[in-house]
RORONU-348239 format. One record per residue (C-alpha): residue in three letters; z, x, y. Coordinates in steps of 0.1 Angstrom, whole numbers, padded with zeros to 4 digits, always signed. Layout:
<pts>
ALAZXY...
</pts>
This chain:
<pts>
UNK+0145+0478+0003UNK+0108+0469+0000UNK+0114+0457-0035UNK+0143+0435-0023UNK+0122+0421+0005UNK+0094+0412-0020UNK+0120+0395-0042UNK+0133+0375-0013UNK+0097+0365-0002UNK+0089+0355-0038UNK+0121+0334-0041UNK+0115+0318-0007UNK+0082+0306-0021UNK+0093+0296-0056UNK+0128+0282-0049UNK+0117+0250-0031UNK+0089+0245-0056UNK+0115+0247-0085UNK+0138+0221-0067UNK+0109+0198-0060UNK+0098+0200-0097UNK+0133+0188-0106UNK+0128+0158-0083UNK+0095+0150-0100UNK+0112+0153-0134UNK+0140+0129-0124UNK+0114+0104-0113UNK+0091+0110-0143UNK+0062+0120-0120UNK+0033+0142-0132UNK+0037+0167-0149UNK+0068+0150-0164UNK+0055+0115-0167UNK+0026+0092-0161UNK+0034+0085-0125UNK+0015+0105-0099UNK+0023+0115-0064UNK-0005+0092-0052UNK+0012+0069-0027UNK+0006+0055+0008UNK-0023+0071+0026UNK-0026+0098+0000UNK-0035+0071-0025UNK-0057+0049-0002UNK-0074+0076+0018UNK-0069+0113+0013UNK-0076+0112-0024UNK-0111+0098-0018UNK-0118+0122+0011UNK-0109+0152-0010UNK-0132+0140-0038UNK-0160+0137-0013UNK-0158+0174-0005UNK-0179+0179-0036UNK-0207+0159-0020UNK-0205+0182+0011UNK-0210+0213-0011UNK-0240+0196-0028UNK-0254+0184+0006UNK-0240+0204+0036UNK-0254+0178+0060UNK-0227+0154+0047UNK-0202+0173+0069UNK-0219+0157+0099UNK-0229+0123+0085UNK-0222+0101+0055UNK-0237+0069+0041UNK-0206+0065+0019UNK-0186+0049+0047UNK-0192+0016+0065UNK-0230+0015+0062UNK-0231+0051+0074UNK-0215+0070+0102UNK-0205+0102+0119UNK-0184+0122+0094UNK-0173+0152+0114UNK-0143+0133+0129UNK-0131+0124+0094UNK-0136+0159+0080UNK-0118+0176+0110UNK-0088+0153+0107UNK-0084+0151+0069UNK-0102+0179+0051UNK-0100+0213+0067UNK-0071+0227+0048UNK-0081+0259+0029UNK-0060+0246+0000UNK-0085+0217-0005UNK-0105+0241-0026UNK-0081+0231-0054UNK-0094+0195-0052UNK-0129+0208-0048UNK-0130+0225-0082UNK-0112+0196-0099UNK-0131+0168-0117UNK-0126+0135-0099UNK-0106+0119-0128UNK-0081+0149-0127UNK-0077+0149-0089UNK-0041+0136-0091UNK-0032+0168-0110UNK-0049+0190-0084UNK-0032+0172-0056UNK+0002+0176-0072UNK-0005+0214-0075UNK-0016+0215-0038UNK+0016+0198-0027UNK+0038+0223-0047UNK+0019+0252-0031UNK+0023+0238+0004UNK+0061+0234-0002UNK+0063+0270-0014UNK+0043+0282+0016UNK+0066+0264+0040UNK+0095+0282+0026UNK+0077+0315+0027UNK+0066+0311+0063UNK+0101+0304+0075UNK+0114+0333+0056UNK+0088+0355+0072UNK+0098+0342+0106UNK+0135+0351+0103UNK+0125+0383+0085UNK+0160+0387+0070UNK+0166+0412+0042UNK+0195+0392+0028UNK+0193+0366+0000UNK+0212+0341+0022UNK+0180+0337+0043UNK+0168+0316+0013UNK+0193+0289+0023UNK+0174+0283+0055UNK+0138+0288+0042UNK+0145+0263+0014UNK+0160+0238+0038UNK+0129+0241+0060UNK+0105+0235+0030UNK+0125+0205+0017UNK+0136+0189+0050UNK+0133+0151+0050UNK+0102+0151+0072UNK+0083+0172+0046UNK+0094+0150+0017UNK+0089+0117+0035UNK+0055+0125+0050UNK+0042+0146+0021UNK+0015+0120+0015UNK-0001+0131+0048UNK-0014+0163+0033UNK-0034+0175+0063UNK-0003+0176+0084UNK+0015+0200+0061UNK-0007+0230+0069UNK+0002+0229+0106UNK+0039+0226+0097UNK+0036+0257+0075UNK+0021+0275+0105UNK+0049+0265+0128UNK+0072+0295+0120UNK+0042+0318+0122UNK+0034+0306+0157UNK+0070+0312+0167UNK+0068+0347+0152UNK+0036+0353+0171UNK+0053+0343+0204UNK+0082+0366+0196UNK+0057+0395+0191UNK+0038+0385+0223UNK+0070+0387+0244UNK+0087+0417+0228UNK+0058+0439+0218UNK+0029+0425+0239UNK+0010+0418+0207UNK-0007+0383+0211UNK-0030+0384+0180UNK-0006+0367+0155UNK+0001+0339+0181UNK-0036+0334+0189UNK-0047+0333+0152UNK-0019+0310+0140UNK-0023+0285+0169UNK-0060+0285+0164UNK-0058+0277+0127UNK-0031+0251+0133UNK-0055+0232+0156UNK-0084+0237+0132UNK-0065+0226+0101UNK-0054+0194+0119UNK-0060+0190+0156UNK-0035+0161+0158UNK-0005+0180+0146UNK-0020+0211+0163UNK-0016+0193+0197UNK+0021+0189+0190UNK+0023+0225+0181UNK+0008+0234+0214UNK+0037+0216+0231UNK+0061+0233+0208UNK+0046+0267+0217UNK+0053+0261+0254UNK+0089+0250+0247UNK+0096+0279+0224UNK+0079+0304+0247UNK+0098+0293+0278UNK+0130+0293+0257UNK+0126+0329+0245UNK+0114+0341+0279UNK+0145+0327+0296UNK+0168+0344+0271UNK+0153+0379+0276UNK+0175+0393+0304UNK+0160+0428+0302UNK+0126+0418+0316UNK+0115+0427+0351UNK+0096+0403+0373UNK+0064+0422+0368UNK+0069+0421+0330UNK+0076+0384+0331UNK+0043+0378+0350UNK+0024+0399+0326UNK+0039+0381+0296UNK+0032+0347+0312UNK-0004+0357+0319UNK-0008+0369+0283UNK+0007+0337+0269UNK-0016+0315+0291UNK-0047+0335+0282UNK-0038+0336+0245UNK-0033+0298+0244UNK-0066+0293+0262UNK-0083+0316+0237UNK-0068+0296+0208UNK-0082+0264+0222UNK-0115+0281+0229UNK-0118+0295+0194UNK-0111+0260+0179UNK-0136+0243+0202UNK-0161+0242+0173UNK-0137+0215+0159UNK-0122+0201+0191UNK-0154+0191+0211UNK-0172+0172+0184UNK-0139+0156+0174UNK-0133+0145+0210UNK-0167+0127+0211UNK-0160+0112+0177UNK-0127+0098+0189UNK-0145+0084+0220UNK-0167+0064+0197UNK-0142+0055+0170UNK-0109+0047+0187UNK-0089+0045+0219UNK-0078+0080+0228UNK-0052+0070+0253UNK-0029+0039+0247UNK-0016+0037+0282UNK-0010-0001+0280UNK+0021+0007+0260UNK+0032+0034+0283UNK+0063+0015+0296UNK+0099+0025+0299UNK+0119+0014+0269UNK+0144+0029+0245UNK+0136+0033+0208UNK+0171+0039+0195UNK+0206+0049+0205UNK+0221+0083+0200UNK+0243+0069+0172UNK+0212+0056+0154UNK+0199+0091+0155UNK+0231+0104+0140UNK+0226+0081+0110UNK+0195+0101+0101UNK+0217+0131+0094UNK+0230+0114+0062UNK+0216+0123+0029UNK+0188+0100+0017UNK+0187+0081+0050UNK+0154+0065+0041UNK+0137+0034+0028UNK+0101+0022+0028UNK+0105+0004+0062UNK+0112+0038+0078UNK+0076+0047+0072UNK+0064+0016+0091UNK+0087+0015+0121UNK+0117+0037+0114UNK+0136+0065+0131UNK+0129+0103+0131UNK+0133+0120+0097UNK+0155+0149+0108UNK+0178+0155+0078UNK+0175+0191+0067UNK+0208+0196+0049UNK+0245+0194+0058UNK+0247+0232+0058UNK+0223+0233+0087UNK+0246+0211+0108UNK+0277+0232+0100UNK+0258+0263+0109UNK+0246+0248+0141UNK+0283+0243+0150UNK+0288+0280+0141UNK+0260+0288+0166UNK+0276+0269+0194UNK+0310+0283+0185UNK+0297+0319+0183UNK+0313+0345+0206UNK+0281+0366+0202UNK+0260+0340+0221UNK+0260+0339+0258UNK+0267+0308+0278UNK+0231+0309+0291UNK+0217+0310+0255UNK+0238+0281+0243UNK+0228+0260+0273UNK+0191+0269+0268UNK+0194+0259+0231UNK+0213+0227+0240UNK+0185+0219+0265UNK+0159+0223+0237UNK+0178+0199+0215UNK+0182+0174+0243UNK+0144+0176+0250UNK+0138+0163+0215UNK+0166+0137+0215UNK+0152+0124+0248UNK+0117+0123+0233UNK+0130+0103+0204UNK+0148+0078+0225UNK+0125+0072+0255UNK+0092+0057+0244UNK+0069+0072+0271UNK+0080+0107+0262UNK+0076+0099+0225UNK+0040+0087+0232UNK+0032+0120+0250UNK+0040+0139+0217UNK+0016+0115+0199UNK-0013+0122+0223UNK-0004+0094+0247UNK-0007+0068+0220UNK+0015+0048+0196UNK+0013+0059+0160UNK+0003+0033+0133UNK+0031+0038+0107UNK+0047+0072+0102UNK+0066+0072+0135UNK+0080+0103+0152UNK+0055+0126+0137UNK+0067+0156+0157UNK+0103+0154+0144UNK+0097+0184+0121UNK+0098+0206+0152UNK+0133+0193+0159UNK+0143+0201+0124UNK+0128+0236+0128UNK+0150+0243+0158UNK+0181+0229+0140UNK+0174+0253+0111UNK+0167+0282+0134UNK+0199+0278+0154UNK+0218+0273+0122UNK+0204+0305+0108UNK+0215+0324+0139UNK+0250+0307+0137UNK+0253+0316+0100UNK+0244+0352+0108UNK+0271+0353+0135UNK+0296+0338+0112UNK+0289+0365+0086UNK+0295+0391+0113UNK+0329+0373+0122UNK+0317+0363+0156UNK+0327+0327+0155UNK+0354+0308+0173UNK+0369+0291+0142UNK+0390+0266+0162UNK+0360+0253+0181UNK+0339+0253+0150UNK+0365+0232+0131UNK+0368+0208+0160UNK+0330+0202+0160UNK+0329+0198+0123UNK+0357+0172+0121UNK+0341+0153+0150UNK+0309+0152+0130UNK+0327+0140+0099UNK+0344+0112+0119UNK+0311+0102+0134UNK+0295+0100+0100UNK+0325+0080+0087UNK+0320+0056+0116UNK+0286+0047+0102UNK+0305+0027+0075UNK+0312+0002+0103UNK+0275-0002+0111UNK+0246-0017+0091UNK+0215+0003+0084UNK+0190-0008+0057UNK+0184+0028+0046UNK+0221+0037+0043UNK+0249+0026+0020UNK+0285+0036+0016UNK+0277+0059-0013UNK+0252+0080+0007UNK+0277+0083+0036UNK+0305+0093+0012UNK+0283+0119-0005UNK+0274+0134+0029UNK+0311+0136+0039UNK+0320+0152+0005UNK+0293+0178+0008UNK+0303+0187+0043UNK+0340+0191+0032UNK+0329+0212+0002UNK+0308+0234+0024UNK+0336+0237+0049UNK+0359+0248+0021UNK+0335+0274+0010UNK+0333+0289+0045UNK+0371+0288+0050UNK+0377+0305+0016UNK+0347+0329+0022UNK+0331+0317-0010UNK+0296+0317+0004UNK+0280+0325-0030UNK+0285+0289-0039UNK+0264+0277-0010UNK+0232+0282-0030UNK+0243+0257-0056UNK+0255+0232-0030UNK+0224+0234-0009UNK+0201+0232-0040UNK+0220+0201-0053UNK+0219+0184-0018UNK+0182+0190-0011UNK+0172+0179-0046UNK+0193+0148-0044UNK+0179+0140-0009UNK+0143+0144-0022UNK+0151+0121-0052UNK+0167+0094-0029UNK+0136+0095-0006UNK+0109+0095-0032UNK+0125+0068-0054UNK+0118+0044-0025UNK+0080+0048-0028UNK+0056+0033-0053UNK+0033+0057-0072UNK+0000+0052-0089UNK-0001+0056-0127UNK-0023+0085-0139UNK-0035+0064-0168UNK-0046+0036-0146UNK-0063+0059-0121UNK-0082+0077-0149UNK-0092+0044-0165UNK-0107+0032-0132UNK-0128+0064-0128UNK-0139+0063-0165UNK-0148+0027-0161UNK-0169+0028-0130UNK-0183+0064-0128UNK-0208+0059-0157UNK-0221+0027-0141UNK-0226+0044-0108UNK-0243+0073-0126UNK-0266+0048-0143UNK-0277+0034-0109UNK-0284+0070-0097UNK-0305+0076-0128UNK-0325+0044-0121UNK-0331+0050-0084UNK-0334+0082-0065UNK-0343+0065-0032UNK-0321+0050-0005UNK-0298+0022-0015UNK-0263+0009-0012UNK-0240+0000-0040UNK-0210-0023-0039UNK-0185-0039-0062UNK-0162-0068-0062UNK-0133-0050-0079UNK-0118-0021-0061UNK-0091+0005-0063UNK-0090+0013-0026UNK-0113+0007+0004UNK-0126+0042+0000UNK-0140+0040-0036UNK-0175+0049-0023UNK-0162+0083-0011UNK-0141+0088-0043UNK-0170+0081-0066UNK-0197+0093-0042UNK-0221+0064-0036UNK-0235+0047-0005UNK-0213+0018+0003UNK-0199-0006+0029UNK-0162-0005+0024UNK-0142+0021+0042UNK-0107+0028+0056UNK-0096+0057+0078UNK-0083+0065+0113UNK-0117+0079+0120UNK-0133+0045+0113UNK-0162+0035+0136UNK-0150+0004+0155UNK-0185-0009+0164UNK-0198-0011+0128UNK-0166-0024+0114UNK-0165-0051+0141UNK-0201-0061+0134UNK-0194-0064+0097UNK-0165-0087+0103UNK-0173-0107+0133UNK-0211-0110+0130UNK-0217-0110+0092UNK-0184-0123+0078UNK-0171-0093+0058UNK-0134-0087+0052UNK-0118-0065+0078UNK-0084-0056+0092UNK-0071-0028+0113UNK-0090+0004+0105UNK-0110-0009+0075UNK-0140-0030+0065UNK-0144-0042+0029UNK-0170-0058+0007UNK-0142-0076-0011UNK-0152-0104-0035UNK-0188-0104-0022UNK-0209-0119+0005UNK-0241-0139+0009UNK-0273-0128-0008UNK-0290-0125+0026UNK-0263-0100+0038UNK-0268-0080+0006UNK-0305-0079+0013UNK-0301-0070+0050UNK-0277-0041+0043UNK-0298-0027+0014UNK-0271-0035-0012UNK-0295-0029-0041UNK-0269-0025-0069UNK-0238-0046-0074UNK-0209-0041-0099UNK-0191-0073-0106UNK-0177-0094-0134UNK-0194-0125-0120UNK-0225-0141-0135UNK-0255-0137-0111UNK-0291-0148-0117UNK-0310-0157-0086UNK-0326-0125-0073UNK-0303-0103-0094UNK-0313-0085-0126UNK-0285-0075-0151UNK-0291-0039-0159UNK-0261-0031-0181UNK-0227-0047-0191UNK-0198-0024-0199UNK-0165-0039-0208UNK-0172-0070-0187UNK-0184-0051-0157UNK-0220-0058-0150UNK-0244-0036-0131UNK-0269-0059-0112UNK-0300-0049-0094UNK-0308-0069-0062UNK-0345-0077-0062UNK-0343-0086-0025UNK-0326-0055-0011UNK-0344-0043+0020UNK-0356-0006+0020UNK-0343+0019+0045UNK-0369+0011+0071UNK-0392-0018+0078UNK-0415-0028+0107UNK-0401-0060+0123UNK-0406-0083+0153UNK-0396-0073+0188UNK-0373-0103+0187UNK-0346-0080+0172UNK-0339-0069+0207UNK-0333-0105+0219UNK-0312-0119+0191UNK-0282-0140+0203UNK-0254-0133+0178UNK-0221-0150+0183UNK-0187-0139+0171UNK-0175-0155+0138UNK-0206-0178+0137UNK-0214-0162+0104UNK-0238-0186+0088UNK-0258-0193+0120UNK-0259-0155+0127UNK-0276-0149+0094UNK-0302-0175+0103UNK-0307-0159+0137UNK-0310-0124+0122UNK-0338-0133+0097UNK-0356-0153+0124UNK-0355-0122+0146UNK-0369-0100+0119UNK-0398-0123+0112UNK-0429-0128+0134UNK-0440-0159+0115UNK-0411-0180+0103UNK-0383-0199+0121UNK-0366-0218+0092UNK-0329-0216+0084UNK-0319-0197+0053UNK-0284-0209+0053UNK-0281-0247+0050UNK-0251-0268+0055UNK-0238-0288+0026UNK-0222-0322+0033UNK-0187-0326+0020UNK-0183-0356-0003UNK-0150-0371-0015UNK-0118-0353-0006UNK-0088-0359-0030UNK-0053-0350-0021UNK-0027-0342-0048UNK+0010-0340-0039UNK+0000-0337-0003UNK+0004-0358+0028UNK-0021-0355+0057UNK-0001-0355+0089UNK-0030-0351+0114UNK-0062-0371+0110UNK-0081-0350+0136UNK-0076-0317+0116UNK-0070-0309+0080UNK-0032-0305+0083UNK-0011-0312+0052UNK+0025-0311+0040UNK+0034-0307+0004UNK+0053-0336-0012UNK+0052-0325-0049UNK+0052-0296-0073UNK+0014-0291-0075UNK-0002-0295-0041UNK-0039-0291-0039UNK-0071-0305-0022UNK-0102-0313-0042UNK-0135-0314-0025UNK-0166-0329-0042UNK-0200-0314-0035UNK-0235-0322-0047UNK-0257-0291-0045UNK-0292-0299-0032UNK-0310-0269-0048UNK-0304-0243-0074UNK-0288-0218-0051UNK-0257-0197-0043UNK-0230-0216-0024UNK-0205-0202+0001UNK-0173-0213+0018UNK-0156-0204+0050UNK-0123-0218+0065UNK-0104-0211+0096UNK-0068-0217+0104UNK-0046-0212+0134UNK-0016-0209+0111UNK-0028-0191+0080UNK-0009-0197+0047UNK-0021-0183+0014UNK-0041-0206-0009UNK-0062-0201-0041UNK-0098-0213-0044UNK-0112-0227-0076UNK-0147-0240-0084UNK-0149-0263-0114UNK-0115-0250-0125UNK-0127-0214-0124UNK-0106-0191-0102UNK-0127-0177-0073UNK-0102-0159-0052UNK-0073-0160-0027UNK-0077-0171+0009UNK-0057-0167+0041UNK-0042-0135+0029UNK-0043-0101+0045UNK-0080-0092+0048UNK-0091-0124+0030UNK-0104-0149+0054UNK-0141-0142+0054UNK-0172-0158+0038UNK-0163-0165+0001UNK-0190-0167-0025UNK-0183-0198-0047UNK-0211-0192-0072UNK-0246-0204-0082UNK-0251-0241-0090UNK-0281-0262-0101UNK-0295-0292-0083UNK-0272-0322-0085UNK-0247-0303-0106UNK-0212-0316-0100UNK-0192-0291-0080UNK-0155-0295-0074UNK-0138-0270-0051UNK-0100-0270-0054UNK-0078-0255-0026UNK-0045-0248-0043UNK-0015-0245-0019UNK+0010-0217-0025UNK+0032-0227+0003UNK+0047-0260+0015UNK+0020-0268+0042UNK-0016-0260+0052UNK-0036-0263+0083UNK-0074-0260+0083UNK-0090-0261+0117UNK-0125-0263+0102UNK-0141-0259+0068UNK-0177-0249+0062UNK-0197-0250+0030UNK-0232-0236+0029UNK-0259-0228+0005UNK-0287-0202+0008UNK-0322-0216+0004UNK-0338-0190-0018UNK-0373-0204-0013UNK-0372-0199+0024UNK-0354-0165+0020UNK-0382-0153-0003UNK-0408-0161+0024UNK-0389-0140+0049UNK-0384-0111+0025UNK-0421-0109+0015UNK-0432-0108+0052UNK-0406-0082+0063UNK-0413-0058+0033UNK-0450-0057+0040UNK-0446-0025+0061UNK-0421-0001+0044UNK-0409+0034+0053UNK-0417+0056+0023UNK-0391+0083+0019UNK-0402+0119+0010UNK-0369+0136+0016UNK-0334+0121+0017UNK-0300+0136+0024UNK-0269+0124+0042UNK-0280+0140+0076UNK-0317+0144+0073UNK-0345+0120+0063UNK-0382+0122+0064UNK-0412+0102+0052UNK-0442+0082+0063UNK-0453+0046+0069UNK-0486+0028+0072UNK-0479+0001+0097UNK-0503-0029+0095UNK-0494-0040+0131UNK-0475-0029+0162UNK-0438-0036+0161UNK-0403-0022+0159UNK-0394+0003+0132UNK-0359-0007+0122UNK-0339+0016+0100UNK-0309+0004+0079UNK-0287+0029+0097UNK-0261+0020+0125UNK-0274+0031+0159UNK-0258+0064+0169UNK-0268+0089+0197UNK-0264+0116+0171UNK-0296+0106+0153UNK-0326+0125+0166UNK-0359+0109+0156UNK-0394+0124+0156UNK-0425+0102+0153UNK-0456+0122+0143UNK-0436+0153+0152UNK-0427+0142+0187UNK-0392+0132+0198UNK-0388+0095+0205UNK-0361+0074+0222UNK-0342+0050+0200UNK-0325+0017+0206UNK-0301-0007+0189UNK-0318-0036+0170UNK-0298-0068+0162UNK-0270-0051+0182UNK-0264-0026+0154UNK-0294-0009+0137UNK-0313+0023+0147UNK-0348+0014+0158UNK-0378+0025+0179UNK-0413+0011+0188UNK-0442+0019+0164UNK-0479+0013+0167UNK-0503+0002+0140UNK-0515+0030+0117UNK-0501+0058+0095UNK-0472+0078+0109UNK-0448+0105+0098UNK-0411+0100+0106UNK-0383+0125+0105UNK-0347+0121+0117UNK-0317+0144+0116UNK-0281+0139+0126UNK-0263+0162+0150UNK-0228+0153+0162UNK-0223+0152+0200UNK-0205+0183+0212UNK-0212+0205+0182UNK-0236+0229+0201UNK-0212+0232+0230UNK-0183+0237+0206UNK-0200+0264+0187UNK-0210+0281+0220UNK-0175+0281+0234UNK-0161+0293+0201UNK-0185+0322+0200UNK-0178+0331+0236UNK-0141+0330+0228UNK-0145+0354+0200UNK-0160+0380+0223UNK-0134+0372+0249UNK-0107+0378+0223UNK-0120+0412+0214UNK-0121+0422+0251UNK-0086+0408+0257UNK-0071+0426+0227UNK-0087+0459+0238UNK-0075+0455+0273UNK-0041+0444+0262UNK-0037+0475+0240
</pts>
């Protein structure tokens, strides 16, 4: 029997992996083709975060703080949400250019573990249990949301939590429940929150069904459950408390403004998601719950509710559980409760896997009763044919993710399954379930776009040597950026200090400052260097090295050129710390006044100068081609030909870099050219910021062409500026007179000294954060925000030592509570025994 149990456990792990490999083979995805599983957030975010784990091993302080995201910021919130899966060690040991292979292997392992955990939960010694464990591992939720790798660990733990609750109630053994719930919160606190709600529902459900318990026993079990749940939260406080403070700083925790009564869908809409392949890409953005887990499960659910072995009380309790989830799907405020009282951005109904779990569990119980001949066949057949008719009715409705073929396939599979049951040919169920789950996986994944492994590897091979070259040249503090990018998280992927970043744990304040004050590209949860910015911004933010295909000369030294990608050194990049004027506490910076803000910033830094760095360029002749200007007060045009564009003549006053900025109340995409050379797109998603036109000599003819890509264009205002490098040089020489000399540098700890020639403000090129603890000459000192962003403190003339370290808010409290909870757990278990 032990040998058979081991075989079933092994098959529960390997069967879903084998079927998913068939899906990958059909789609020619790695290891069967050049396509990888890199898609959606896995491609744009998680891949880079997993790569950055190597930096954390090299520098443990990086778990608390990182300069590789948005100038630098608290990193614990990002790590706790994305990177705490124990299976991330697979990515950790993989070279960056082979990460897609490691991630594919990780996904396969997690699919296998999902099957294994459900099989452990039902603990059935028959091979038919594999039907249900495989259905759990390959349910639509798992396939559709596979790209959110951190969520999958908590889903794997769901059946273990249920098993732990069963043991707590029946055997008064709470340890499995405590440990599984603790790790579900630690691995991903967001899905862990949903599992806490699940644990309450499942506990009450199982408690109600146990008719043999006395009142005294019920109270004891209830007390054990409450204490066990509190211990799980306490044990995970080392993660929860710092993450809570991180969320306070980075995003709105509660989204109560949207907490209004409205309905997300009809019940009939929900039924449509029980059809095979009921998915298209729009379902990820604002779709319905992904609840498909196989036609067999639905038929077995009908067996459960037709079973003569189940009491009326049990059936009503089970129906109530189902109705809780259906109500949650339909009514928006309840749906928001599941999502932590907020509205998810993409990937809706993130808790629907719990509904699928209950469907599979009830189906498993129904199938077991059917095998024991305890099923009311008449009622079962009535329910089955009602379901078939309901699915057939979908032919009269229009859903983008459905077609007649998918509906027909679903009905045929249901009829074939029904025939197998009626003829008692259950051995064929394995084949039918395997075909259906494989086909469902194929229909879902074919709707997604996947990154090519060749293209990914080429990108890493192209840029990593150039980044390594910068590291060889400079072991001090600097930032590096580039004008060509793979994602907004390339700095984490390739491990360099950058500006661009995208994650749900993004710091709103810094991102907002970059976009609204300095003119960088930004949308939603990301900030981006994009096609570049002004030289003064590069200097201010210590962007010392730049990778670009552009030709730069003023203030930039070309270090190396590899395949058209040039590594430039910015000769004007500010160091990590400088002594500046007290005016940095009085600067008046206005939203979206990007050029005037740069003038104000440099004037505030200086004690001696008050000249403008950014100078306005007068627009000369404007020529319209295939355009009609319909409003003389604004630049509003309609196309009247096949090649509509605006030409603007400019006469540069100095040899200098020139920049453009436009604003429109009705943005429509255009292309920008300078002297017939393509500069970039404008008025696209994330592309409406300061645009670097290029460097031009005095009195050189410059023609800027705005090429319309749509039939009209409205420009509320257009600004063209140049940066006066002579004036800028004066500022730079004064400001870099007193420089912080670094003796030790890591992500979360920095030390060094400075010889200040005057009293002033020590401004560090680090965003202000309460987590930074600064010591001046060995004594703690209070810090402030300079220029509304940078970490700073007063300093007197003379030689000083400076040290600073980063400690996330709540980490000490969290560690303390977790340690207390460990001792409390030991006492609780002893007393409980």
